[in-house]
N, C-alpha and C positions, 0 to 999 in steps of 0.2 A: 194621544197617548203619550206620556213623558217617560222619559228614560231617567228616572231618578234613582240615586243610589241610596242604599239604606245610611242612616247616620253612624259614623265612626267615630269614636273619641279620639283626640289628639294623642299620639304617642308621647312619652316623656321627651324632653330634648335629647338626652343621651342617658345611655347605662354606664357612661365610665364614671370612675371616682375622681373628684377632685384631687388632683395630686398635692396642693397645699393644705388640705385638710388632712391627709395623711402625714405629712411632712409636720404640720402643726402639732398633731397628736402625739408623734414621736417626740419633738422637741420639748414637749411639755413636762417629759421625764427627765430630761438632759439639761436644757437651758430654759428655764421658766419664762424668762422675760421674751426671749426670742419665739418660744411656744405660744406665748399670749398673742403677739403681734402677728404672727403668720396665722393663727387660727382664726383671728378677728377677720384678717383680710379673705380668708377661705369661706368664712361664712357670708360675706358680701359677695363672693364670686358664685358660691353655690345658689344664692338667691337669684342672681342675675341669670347665670347660664342655665340651671336646671340640672345641674351635674348631681350626682350622688356624694354623700360623704357630709351632709348637714351634722348628723349625729356624732361624727369624728371630729369635725371643727367645735361643735359644741363642747363636746368633752374635753378638746384641747384648751378651750378658754378656761372651762371650770377647774381643771386639773393644774393648768397654769396660774390661775388667780389663787387658788388654796396654796400651792406650793410657793408662790411669791410672798403670801401672807405670812407663811409659817418661817420662810427665810428672814423677813424682815423682823419678825417677832425674836428669833433666834440671835440675830445679831444686837437686837437692843437687849437681851438679857446677857449677853456675853459682855457687853460695853458696860452695863449696870454692874455686873459682878466683877468686872476688873476694877471699875472705879472704886466699889467697895473694898476690895482687897488692897488696893493701893492705900486707900484712907486709914484702914485698920493696921496697917504694917508697922506704925510707930516712927516713920522718918520725919 
């Protein structure tokens, strides 16, 4: 007679949220470049450690990337507009 225990699935590594995922998500709204970098690092940590927060890190990457894209486009538009205004002033 064997004393075998029934199969129990392994519990997740942790129920904690990854701190960098939270910080990256917040930074995505404030400082887009820092939010992008921190969120990418958090994605790697979440994958490696099994912590929660993958969605926050992914949202941080997406929001940061879109915000960064809009910032670059805005800077280009302002530079082109300023150049056009300088050319048409007649000096």
